Residue, then its C-alpha position, 0 to 999 in steps of 0.5 A: m500500500a502506498r503512503s498517504l502523505k506527500i511530505p515527510w512524516y515529521k513535517a506533517f506531524v508538526d503541521c498537524t499538532l502545532p495549531h493545537t498546543e503551546a509546546p515549542r515547534n522544536y519539541l514537536f519536531w524532535s518528538a516526531i524524530s524519536v517516534l520514527a527512530g522507535v518504530l524503525k528499531n534495528e530493522v534498518f542499519f548503515k555500515d560506516g567503516l568498522y561500525t554498523l549503525y542503527p537509527n536509535q536516538y537519545i533526545i533530551l528536550t531541555g527547558p524550564p518547567g511548563i513549556g510543553k516537554g511532556t506534552a510533545i513527548n506523550f502525544a507523539w508516542k501515543m501514535t505508536k499504539l495501534v487500535n488492537n492495543q499493540r504498539l509499533a514500538n516497544v516502550l519502557t517508562d522512567k518508572a522502571t529502575i535501571p536493573e529492571i530496564l536491563r532485565l526487560i530488554a534481555k527478556g525481549w518482546p514478541g516480534g514479527i517474522k525475522v530472517l535468521g540464517s536462511q530461514g524465516v522465524v515467526g515470533a522471534l523476540e525483539h530486544s529493541c525498545t524506547i525508554i520514555a522519560s518525561e522527567l529524565q532525573t526520575l530515570l537516572s536517579t534510579g541507578d548508581a554511579s555506573t548508570l551513565s556509562t551503562f547508557c553509553q553502552l546501550w547507545d553504542q552496542q548491539e550486544y550487552e552483558n548484564r550481570t546481576k547479583n542474584q540472577g547471574t548473567d544475561i547476554i542481550k543480543d540484537m539490542c537497540v535502545n532509543l531514549i526520549g526525555g525531558t528535563v530542566p537545564d540545571y539538572v543537566r549542568g548538575m549532572e555534568r558537575d557531580i559525576s566524573a567528567i569522562v563518564a558524563g561527557g560520554f553520555n552527553a555527547r551521545c544525546i541530542f539536547i533540544f533547548e527552548d526557553k519559552k512556549s511557541k505561543e499563548l493559546d487562550f483556548a486550544v481547539p482539540l485536534d480531533r474536532d478540527p477536520k483538517s487536523k484530524a484527516l492529517y492525523d489519520m494519514l500520519a497514523a497510517d503512514l507510521e504503520h507503513i514505515a514500521h512494516n515496510v522500511k527494512g534493511e541496509y541503507l546505502l549512499n548514492d554518489e551525490a550524498k557521498l559528495v555532500w558529506k565529503n564537503f562537510y566533514p572537514s568542518v567537524s574538526p576541533l577548534p582551540e576555543d571549543s568547550d569540553a562539551m563541544l569537543n565531546f559532541k563534535g567527536r560523535m557528530r559523524t555518527h549523529v549525522w548517519k543515524m539522522c540520515m536513516i530516519l529522514s530517509a525513512a520519513r520520506k520514502d521506502r527506498m533504502i538509499i540515502e540521498a543528498a537531500d537526506v545528508r544535507d538535512a541531517i547535517f543541518l539538524v545536527t549542526k543546529v544542535r551543535r550550536q546549542v551545546d554550549k548554551v545547554f552546558r553554560g555554568v559547567g566548569t571549574s571557575q567560580l564565575a561559570e554559573p554566574t556568567a551563565k545566568v547573566q547570558a541567559f537573562i540578556e538573551k531572553f530580554g535583549m537590551c537592558t540596564k545594569t540596574e535591571l541586571v542587578k535586580a534579576t541576579h542579586r539573589h545569585m551573586e553580589p554586585a561585585t561578582l556581576d561586575r566581574v562577569l560583565y568584564i569577562l563577557l566584554t573581554i571575550g567579545y560577547 
């Protein structure tokens, strides 16, 4: 059966939902990307040198409370549930502890027909899943000091050895773990400060942090989506095409020649720069992987053919580069300097309100810093050309 939509799935999702919510457009867009990654599971892959990459994503919506993180995540993921109450993707929530998550992944979920060797096996177990953590701190606080390193391995590997005190060792094979979460910036910065920088840096570099500080708009009365004929028709097409993607897009992705040229021209720009922060350097180190993972998702959202085209690579580069530009904003306040956090607060205030007087800055920051500290922060910002 052919697809119903004439535009990419993620774009149609934003067009369908944005008129009915105050959630930021970016939150809706990246929630849609998460859904696509979740339904693709490890059924698609791309070989890059010694690595076989899958489309799993760690997407963290970051921003102040009440601007729509949970709204975007929960509404998007409702689309994976079919009318017979079976999901297109296997889902775990942040209510499960880390040991419980590993146990459930090892146990697996009933799947469709899979080819093992030269034979088709009906009902083979799947070990791909998406962890939905509307409050990321709830998920990560259920573990111990090894939690972030565990998540690094789950992002990287298709096989994982899970050792438990009472139940022995589980070898998880054919694993593909997706994560969509929401949190406030202070939690992310605190995580980076409080945990070994090597471990935290590794986890954060694997994440796509989407930072927003305000709603898309103020709706005094939001029209329910199912009462708007145009939105309801688009929603039905989205649901049909998502099922189509889950069942029909499978196999290895290959690059065409034009796509290779686009990547070749871009790749030198990923090189580290002397002024890069630690967070930026960590992210740049994994930009290549982020781009290829995104290429698979964007291609699947547009077409069934297992070819990554130039448009897929261009769009993936644009999206990942846009995320890279936000890395330093998300991790402001992280550093050994005593002025790191005060500087971040002043920058955030200036960017939110634009031009302001020093009196207004003092009023906004006096609970967090002395006026003398503010003077030192302003001197630093002027010196670095902010």
